[in-house]
N, C-alpha and C positions, 0 to 999 in steps of 0.2 A: 503493500499500500504506499503511495506517494506522500509527501507533505501535503501536497495540494489537496487530499482529502482530510485533512484535520482541521478541527474547529480552532476558531480563534480562543485565546485563553480567556478573553473578556466576555465571551459568548455563554449564556446559561447552558448548562450540560443536562440533557435529559434524554428520554428513551426516542424522542423524534428524530435524534441525530443520526438514528439508523439509516435514513432515507438517503444519506449521502454516500453510504458505502457502496463501491463496486463490486457487489459480492459475486458477480459472474466473472470477474477478471482478476482475482486474487494470486494467480500465478503458482499456484500449488495443489496438490491432490492429497487424499488420504493414503495411508502407508498399507493398506491391505490389497492393494493392487499396483498394476504400473501403466504407464502411457506412452504411446508412440503418436505423434503427429506427422502425417505425411502430406507430401505435395500430390496434385492431381496426376502425376507421372509415378507415383508412389515411392518417392524418395522421401528419406527420413529427415524431417525438418527441426523436431524437437523430440526429447523423451523425458521421462521422469527420472530424477537422481537416482532413485533407489532400484532402478533396473538390474544392478549387479546382486541385489538381494535375491533375485528371481532367476537370473540367467549369468553364466559365467562369462559375462560381456560387460565392458564399461562403457559409460556415456560417449566418450570418444572414440569407441569403436563403432558406434551406430548413427550419429549424427554426420549427414552428408551421404551416407550409404544407400544403395537401392534395397527395398524391402526385400526383393529376391534373394540378396545375400544373407537374410537373417531367416526369413520365413521359409517353410517348405513349399515346394510347388503345390502339393494338395490343399496345404493351409491358404495359399494365396488365392487359389481357384476358388475356393469356398467362400473367401472373405470378398473378393470381387464380386462374385455372384450375389452375395448377401446385399453388398453396397446397391446393386440395381434395384433392391427391395424398397429403397428409401421412397416413400411415396410422397412428402412434402418437407418443407425446410426444417420441421420440428419432429422428423422420424428418428427413432432410435432403434436399429435392428440388433440381433443376438446371434451368436453362434455358440452353443454349448458342447462340452467335452471334447474341444479341439485340440489335437496335438500340433502347435505351430511351430515348434523349435526342434531341430535335429540335434541341438546342443542339451536337450535337458528331455527326461522322459514325461514329464508332468503334464498333464492334462489342465486345459484352461477354458474358462467362459469368457467370451470376447464381446465387447459391446462396440459397435461402430455407428458413427453419426458424420455429418458434415459441418465444419464451423466456418463459414465463409468459404473459401476456396478450398480448405484443407480438410483432410480425412482424418478422422481421431478413431484410435483403436485404443480401448481399454481392456486389460488383460487382470482376471482373477482366476487363483487356483480353483479348478473344479473341488467341489465339496467330497463327490464320490467319484468311483472310477466308473460308474454307468449312469447314464442320462436318466434322470426320474421325472415322469411326467405326472405334472400336477393339474392336468385339466380335469380328471375325474374328481379331485378334491375340490377344485373352485366350482364345479358344476353342482357338487352337493351343497357347498356353502350357500350359492346362489338360490338354489332351491328351497332352502331352508328360510333364508331372508325374505324371499318373495312371500312367503305365508303371512307377513307381518302386515296388520289393518292399519297401523298409524306410522308417521315418522318416527315417533317415540320409540315404539317397538322395532322398527327397521333399523335404527341406530345402536340399539341395546343388542340385538342379534350380531350386528355386524362387528362390534367391539369383541364380543364373545369367541366369534369364529375367527378374526383376524389374531386374536392373542392365542387360540389353540393353534392355529398353523404356524405362527413364527416363535412361540415361547417368550415373547416379552413379558416384563413383570406388570405392566401396566400398557393398557389401549384404552383410548378415549376417542370418542366422536366430538368433534369440535365445530360448532356451527357459529357462522358470522351473522352478524347484526347489521341492518342499513347503515349505521354509523361506522362500521368497521370493526368494532369491538367483537368478542367473541365469547361463547359459553360452552362448558362441557356439557353435552345433553346427553351422553351415555359414557359407561365406564365399566371396563372389565379390569381387575387387578388381584394382586396377591393379597392374602387376607392382614396381612401386617403392615401393609401401606395406609397412610392417611388417605380419604376420599378427596376427589378433586370435583366430583358431580357437582354441577350447577353452579361452579365458580366460574366467575367472569374475568376475562383478560382484556386489557385495554388495546385499542386498535394500533399503539405504537409498538407493541410486542412483536408484530409482524409487519416490517416494513413494506412500503408500497412495490419495492422491486423485486422482494422476496415473493409477494402475492403473484406478481406478473411470472416470475419463475416458476412457481406452483401450477399455474397453468399451462407453461410450456411443458415442463418436465416434471410430470405427475408422481415421481417417486424421489425421495430425498433420505438417504441413509448417512447416518453419523456412528461409525463403528467403536470409536473410542476418544472421548474428549480430552483425553491426556497423552494422546499420540502425537508425535511431532510431525507438522505438514512437510510435504516433500515436494521440493522445487521442480519446476519444470525448466529444462535447460536447452536453450537460451531462453531467456525470460521473455524477450520481444522478439518481433520479426525485423525486416529491413525498415520498416516505418516506425520503429519504437512502439508498436503497439501489443499489448499482452494478448495471450491467447483467450478468445472466449469460450468458457466453459458452461455455458448455460445449460447444455443438455447433456453434460458429463454425469455419469453416476459415481464418479470417484472424487468429484470436485471438493476442494479443501473447503472449511468452515470458516466463517466471519470470526475472528477472535472476540468480537463483542457476543456473539450467539454463543460462543464455547463458554465463555465467562457465565452468561446467563444460564446454561444447561449446568454449569458446575454449581451455582448457585441454589440450584433446584436439587442438587444431589444425584443428577442424571450423568451415566456414564456413556450410554450409547441411545440412541434414537432413529426413528424412522417416520417419516411423515407420507401418507397417500392422499392425493388431492381428489376431491368429491366436487364436480362442476355441474352447474345448471344453465342452458342457454349460453356457454362460452364463458362463463364468470365462475370465479371460486365462490362454491357455497358452503364448504366447509373442509375440514380434514380428518383423517384418521391418525392421530398422534399416538405414536409407540414410544414407551420409555423403558429402559433397563438400567438397572444401578450397578451392573458391571459391564465390561467391555463386551462387545459381541459383534460378530460378523456374520449376518446373515447372508446365505449363498445367494448367487444371482439368479440362480433358478427358482428358489423361494420368492425373492424380490419381485421376479416376474409373475409369478402366480399371484403375489399381493396386488401388482399393478392391474392385472387382468379382473379381479375381484373389484377394486376400487373403481374401474371403469363401467362394470355392470352395475355396480351400486350408484353410480351416478345416473345411470339410465332409469333405475328405480326411483331414486330421489325425484327426477325429472317429471316421472310419471305421477309421483305423488303430487309434486307442485303443480304441474299442469291439470290434473283432475280438479284441484282445489280452485285453480284460475277458472277453468271451464264452468265450475258450479256456481262460481261468483258472477261470471258472465250471464249463466243462465238466470239466475234470480234477479240480475239487474236488468235483463231483457222482459222478465216478467213484470217487474216493478214499472218500467217503462211502459208497457202496454195498460196497466192500470191506470197510471198517471193520465196517459193520453185518453183513456176511456173516461176516466171521472172528471177531469177538469172540463167544465161546460163550454160549448163553442161559444165564442165571444167573450169569454172571461180570462182574467189574468190570473198569474200565480198567487197574488195577495187575495184575490178573492177565494181561493182554493188551498190556502195556506195549512189549514188543519189536515185536509186531505192528504196533502204533499208530505207533511212530516210523518203521518201515520204509516204512509208507504216507505218512505226512506228508513224508518226505524226498524223494518224486517230486515234490511241487509247491513246497516251499519248503525253502531252503539253510539248515542250521544246522549248529554244530560239537557240540553237546550239547544233552540235554533232560532235564528233571525233572518229575515228576508228583507234586504235593503234594495229596493227597487222604486225606480222614478222618485226619487228624494224621500220616499217614505220607508220607515222602519217597522216591520211586524215582528213581534217575540212570542216564543212559547218557552215553558220550562225555565232551567237556569241559565240565566244569561248575564252578561254586563248590562249597565244602564245605556239609556239612547244614547246620552252624551259620549260614553265611553265607545259605543259601537261606531260613532260618527268619526272620533279619532282614529279608530281601528281602520274604518274604509280608507281613510287618507294613506295609512301606512300600506295597505293592500294596493292602493293605487299606483305605488312604486315596484310593485313586483310584475312578473310576467302574467298579463291578464288572459291568455288562452290556455293556462294550466290551472289544476287544482294546487291550492297551497295548503301543505300540512305541517302542522308543529305540535310536538307534546309537551313542548315547554316555550310558550309563545314570549315569555318575557325575555329569554334569550336573544329574541331578534327584535323585539319591541318592548324596551324597558318599561313603558308606561302599564304594560299589563300586569305587574306585580301588583297595582292595587286592586285588580279583580280577580287574581290569581285562584282564590280559595273556590270561586264558583265557576271560572272559566279559565283555567291552566292551559287546555289545549284548544287547539282551533283547526277546523277543516274547513277551507273556503272554497266555494265552487262559482267561478265567475260564469255568469248567465246572460251576459251581453258586452259587447265590445265598448260602445260610446253611447251613452255615458256608462261608467264602471257600475254594474249592479250584481249582487253577491247573495248566495244562500250561504249561511254560516252556520256551522255545527261545533257546540262547544262541549268539552268535557271539564268535570270538577277537577280540583287538585286532588292527586292520589299521592299522599306521602308513603313512600315506600322505601325499602331497603334493597341496597344491591349489594351482594357479596362479591366481592373481588380477590383474586389471588395476589395478596399484596396490595399495596398502597400504589395505584396507578399514577398519582401525583407526585410521588416522591422522587426528587432529582438526585443527579449523581454530583455531588458538591465538594468532591474530595477525589484527588487523582487515584485510578484504579491500576490495575495491572497492565492497562492498555494505556496509559497515559492520561492526560486531561481530555481525551475526547469522549468518553463514555464509561460509566460504571453501572451495570444494570443494578436494579434492587436486589437485596439478598434474602428478602423475607417474602414467602409466598403461601404464608398463612393467611387464613381467611380474615378479610379486612371490610368491614362493613361501611357503607356511605349511606346516610339519610339524604335522599332525594327530595327537594322541595321545589315548588312552582312548577310540577310535573304532573302531567295526566298520564292516564293509561295511553301506551302508544299507537298510533294508528298503524293498523296493518297494511301491507302491500296489496292485499285483496281489497281490503276498504277503501284505499285510495284508487284502485282501479275501478271497483264499483262507482265511486265519486266522479271520477272522470267519464264514465259511461253515462251517468245520471245528468252530468253537466250537458252532455249532448242533447238529451231529452229535454231539459228544462230551457236550453237555448232554443229548441223546437218550438216550444210553446211560447216563449217571449218572442220571438222573430214572427211567429205567427199573428200574434196579438199587434205587433208592431205594423204587420203589413197591412193589417185591416184598419189601422187608425192613421197611417201615416200617407203622406202623397207618393205618387208613383215612383220617384226617384229613391225616396227612403225605403219604399217597400221592395224594390228591385236589389238595394244592398242588403236588406235584411235576408231576401230569400238566398243571395248570394253566400251570406255567411253560414245559413243552415246548410247549404249544399256542401261547403267546404268541410265543414264538420262532420256531416254524414256521409261524405265521400272519404275522409280521413278514415271514420270509423269502420267503413265496409272495405277500404283498401286494405286496414290492418286485418281483418278477419280473412280476406282473400289470401293474403300473404300467408297468415298462419296455417290456413287450409292447404296451400301449395306446398309450405314447409313440411307440414305434416304427411301429405301424398308421397314427397320426395324421401323423407326418412324411412317411413314405413315401405315404401316400395324397394327400397334398397335391400330388404330383408331377404336372403335366400336367391339372389340373383348372381349368376355365376360371372357375367361380362357387363362391361359398359354399353354394349349393344343392346343386351336384354333389358337393362334398366332404361335405356333411351327409348325403347319400343314401348316398354310399360306405361312409363311416363308421359308420351306423346298420346298413347290412347286414353289415360284418365283425364290429362289436361284437356284433350280435344271433347271429351263427354261433358266436361265442365263448361267448357265454351258453347258448346251446342245447347247446352240447358240454358246458359246465358242469354245466347242470342234469342231464344225462343221468348225468355223473359223480357227482353228489351223490346224485342219486335212487337211484343203485345203491352207496351208501356207498363211493365211490372205488374201484369194482371195475372189473372188465374190462367193456368196452361192445361191444354188437353193432355191427357194421359195417352189416349190412342196417338197422338201426333208425336208424343216424346218418345214413345216405344218404336213407332215407324222410323223416325230419324236416327234411333240408335242403331237399328238392325240395318237400315239402308247404308250405314257408314262402312258395312262389310262388303259393299258390291252388290250389283244387279243380281249375281247367281245365288243369292242367299234369299231373294224377296219372295218368291213364291213357296218357300219351306217354312215361312215363319207364318202362322194362321192367328190372327187377331179377332177375337169377338167378344161380345158382351157390351155392357153399357159402360159409355165414354163418361169419364169424369173429369172437373177442371179443378186442378189443386194450386193452392196458394204458392208463390215463388219459391219459398225455403222449402217446401216438401217437395217441389218439382226437381230442385237441385239435387235432394237426397237421393229421389228415386231414379234420376238420371244415371248416377253413379252406380247404383245396385243393377240396372238393366245392362249397362255397359260392361259391368264384371259377369253378368250371367251371359252376355252374347259372346264376350271373348273366350270363356271357357268352353261354350258350346262350338266356338270356331275351331278352338284349340285342341279339346280332348273329347267333345260330346256330339250331340246330333249334327251340326254344320260342319263338322271334320270330315264326313263322309259323303258321298252323292245322294244317298237316298234318306238319310234322316231329315227330321222335321220338328219344330216346336209349335206347339199350342199354347195361346196365352189367353186365359179366361178372364174377364173382368165382370165382378158382379156387386150389387149394393147390398149390403147387410146391416140394417139397424142405422143407415146414415153411414157407415163407415164402407171403405171400398176394400174388396178382397181380390188381389190378383193371383192367379194360379199359373203357374210356370210349370210346361210338361214336355220333357223331350222323348223322342223315339226314334227307332230306325237308326241309331247310333252305334258305336262301338259299345261292346261291355264295359262298365265303368266300376270302379271300386271307390269307396270313401277315401279322402286323401288321409295319409298317414300323419300329416301336419297341417295345420292351417297357416296361410300366408296372409298378407294385408288384404287380398282380392275376397278371400273367403271370409275374413274379418267385416269387411265392408258389405257384402251380402246378407250376413246373418245379424250384423249388429247395428246397422246404420239407422234403419226404420225404426227397431225397438229403442235406441238411444236418442237420436234426434227427434224422433216424432212421438215417442210413446206408444208405437204400434207393435205389432207381432211379426215375427219371421220365423220360418222353417224351412230347413233343407233337408232331403233325405238322398240317399244313392243307391236304389235299387239297381240290378245289372242292366235293365232294359232301358234307363236313362234317368237324368236329374230330376227331381220333383220339388218345387219350391211354392210356397203359399205365405203371402203377405198381407197384413192387414194395416190400411192407413186410417187413423182416426177421423171421424168426421169433421173435427173442428179444422182439419188442414184442407177440407173440400167445399168449394164454393158452390158447385151444383153439379148435378148428374145429367147426362143427355143420351137419349137413344138414337145413336147415330145409324144410318142406312149403310148397307155393305158398300154401295157405290162411295159414299162419303168417305168411309174407311179405305177404300183402295185408291182414291184420288191420288194422295202425297206419294204412294209407291209408283203409280204410272208415272206421274210427273217426274219423280226421282230418277226411274229408269230411262225415261225418254231423253233426260239430260245426259245421263251416262252414256246413252247409246250414240250420242251425237259423236261424231267422228271430225276430229279437227287435227291436221298436221302442223307440227311446229316445224317452221322453216330454219334454216341454219342462222345463228344470230352471232355477228361478228362482233358487237359492241353492245354495252348497255349502260346507262346512267340510273343511280338509284339516288332519289331525292328524298330524304328522310332525315329528321332531326334528332333522332335516337339512334346512338351507335349501335348498340346490341342490335337492334330491329336492323338495322343498315347491314352490319356483317353478317347476320343470319340470312337476310337476303342475297348478300353477295354470294356465300355457301351456295345457297339454292342455283343462282344463276349459273355459277361454276360447274355445277352438277349437270345443267342443261346444256353445257357445251359452250357457253358464252367465253370468248378469249379475252375481250378488254371490258373491263368494270371499272366505272369511276363513280366515286360518291360525292354528294352534295348536301350539305345540312341547311342551307339557305337559299333563297331565291337569287341572291346576287352570284353565288358560285355557281349554281345551275345556268343560270343565264349565261355566264361566261364560258362555260363548256359546250353549251349548245351551239354557240356562236362560231366555235373552233371547229366542230366536227359533227357529222351525221351518225345517229345513233341506231341501232336497230331495234332497241326497244327501251322505253324511258317507264320507271316506275315511281309514280308520284304520290307523295304523303299529302293529303290535302291541309292539315293545318301543322305549319312549319314555325312554331313557337310564336304565335301572333301574326304570321304572315300565311296566306292563302295560296296555293299554287295555280289557281285558275287561269290568271293570265298566261303562266307558261304552258297550260295545256292549250290555250288557245293558239298560242304561237307554233305549238307541234302540230296542232291539226291543219293548221295553213300550210304546213310543208309536208303534210301527209306522213308524219312521224308517227308508228304506232306507240300508244302508250296507255298505261292503266293506272286507276286511282287505288291506293291503299289508306284505309280509313278504320278506326275502331267503331264508326257509326253506321257503316254500309251505306246503302243508297241514301239513307236519311242525311248522311254527311254532304250530300250536294245541296245547294239552296234551289229552292223552287225555279228560279229563272234561268237555270242552267239546263240544257238537255244535250247528252252525249250518247253515242254509241261505245265510248270506252267503258271497257269492264270495270266492275268496282270491286275489288278485292277487300274483304272484311278481315280484320286482324282478331285473333292469330291465324295464320294460314299456314299451310303445308306445301311441299313442293309440288304435288298433284294440282293443288288449288292454282299455284302460280303458273304451273305449266298451261293448264287449261285456259287462265285469263290471258297469257300472252298469245296464245295459239288463237284465241277468239279476235284480240286487238290486232293481230297480223292478218287476219282473214277479212277484215270488214274495212269499209270506208269509212271512216269517222266523220262523224256529223259536226256542223258547225255550232258553235256556242252563241247563244243569244242574251 
């Protein structure tokens, strides 16, 4: 560590100084293994000084030599092959029980990763002469913890199993709070040790750079706090930069952390990261009171267990978030139904707070709207609230404001903290600022810390004046005043969802009472809020589809095909909803569209009968995914996978519910799947989970049978459609597919698109169609300049280019008879009424076949003039 990292003697020394320490560049490793740093051509650049303790070689014998002079040919081959397995910059690969050196008979476990352009090899002697497979052990551990019904049970089981696997004296599950502090939520220990359960540790105990490393490198082992660190030679490269050991398994330990562990009486430790949504949720912290070298194989098993535990934690957290979202939606619907048309929030204040109390706990509420304040329950005075509103106007007006100690940020709040210490403020308008305020009483409580978190190091310690960690970790209790019960992440998320609901109500009232210009702005606000809400839901849905679809798929191509099918199904359902202005959707039409997506050869083999039903948009999206998965399975494995197979789909009305029966016949003999993938889960659980209906699937040898019930509350109406009406969509689709268009040779193309990802995707499609030269333009000026320079075989025009419209460019192309197509997220609705054109309109998202068909049409027609 250089002197530049030391603190000034005049600066107060406390635990926050840890944030200055470059813990990933300490220049040392721990002594239970040794390290090689190689160049990209496998020349040895650096080695650890202790290499002579493992090999009959000196540092001078190795630095500058090629690895082939030291490693056996077989070992070199195995290591090179494993290096190819590194999937991303934070990957670490492993080779167990390797005999890499001809000069010794010892077997080694090797970890390898990239550090910049350098290859890092870390060697540890194998614990046994034979490789031990811990996979069955980890599988058994995961199977047991999966039975947990709560996060507390999950954490408790995890600590017990990790201790049983590793033999550490103490294993804790440590969970981080929003303020960065952490609490021991589960513990398994030797009977003679003092308990740490429920103790709180300050955020400064784990500095920010250490938290970042825990996300990148999920396993941290310290074998002996009294061991002397081993230097890496030479210490720096040609640019005088030390080696980055962020991903190292042998990385040495900060002297500050070593002293911290010694003060706790810990001789060896291991930390396993638990992550949620890419962030550090907590740690499995293991302590041993004697030196301990845990084998690399066993640490790898622990890492696998921690990764699986992260998935289980994510499942618990996601289910809790989903439950909160569902309850928020219910409250939203009730509020919108109960608030009378033409009345504002103040007129329905009692109804509003009664509904909100179902999802958020509070002691009092106040509504400040249109310069009026309405209160209920335990709140500050009107005068105090007016001062509070002025403070809130200095915060971000588009976000929920949450504080469990309001006086910390607004000192005047101390005067009324006894009955309003905590605040959750929901902005319900932008200008002027109006708020719904939720208050919580002061809750004097005791927090038990592991030692005094505020105790500074005021005397020099073994590491000089930079830092001396606290020496006492005995329970230290702090009495908290001016605090309320903390607002949970779920409550804050529910408040944000309700903010959108209340904003909708306020803006609806504003639109009814304001002039046309003000009403237009109000509607824009609600659309922004609602769009943001829906886009977040869509992104979460797509992320879930991607994550779940990745299970049990062997290749990237398989994953791409599955994702394309599922996202196309969502897009088709969304198109139907938007085409009908978010109105009810025909089930017959939905099924026809899904089955037609597999080509004209399937159309006559799907027989759809019975009463048609019109579903609300949310139910239509759910059903479209189920039908897509059923049809996909039928095409791959079921009735539609052979020439003579068929499907009968029967729709019936049963006491206002819709019952859908799916029956396959004439296909190959089928068996029930041995395990269920994401598609099967969608089929069997989407309708019960999302809609509260029923779903059952069976697998008799003659073909799959399915029965699905959609509750009547999702059905707008039933309709007795004629057979002619039912067959029209298929005949129209078949006719469109039978249309034969020839795609001429395309020498060049221009893509006018302001979204780079879409432009690059379209470029790949055009390349696949044989286009030789492709230019990209993100705005009208660039496109106009390119068209002036050369003639293009085809031009793809996005209608809306970040505030510009491409119609003038289309007119110019039409006059020169240049084939062109429009691409838009709105379909034909994206064209203003005053424009008429024969140019094809391609609705986003589109596939290669869609683009090919549109270009063929554009090249085969004489484009009409614009007017």
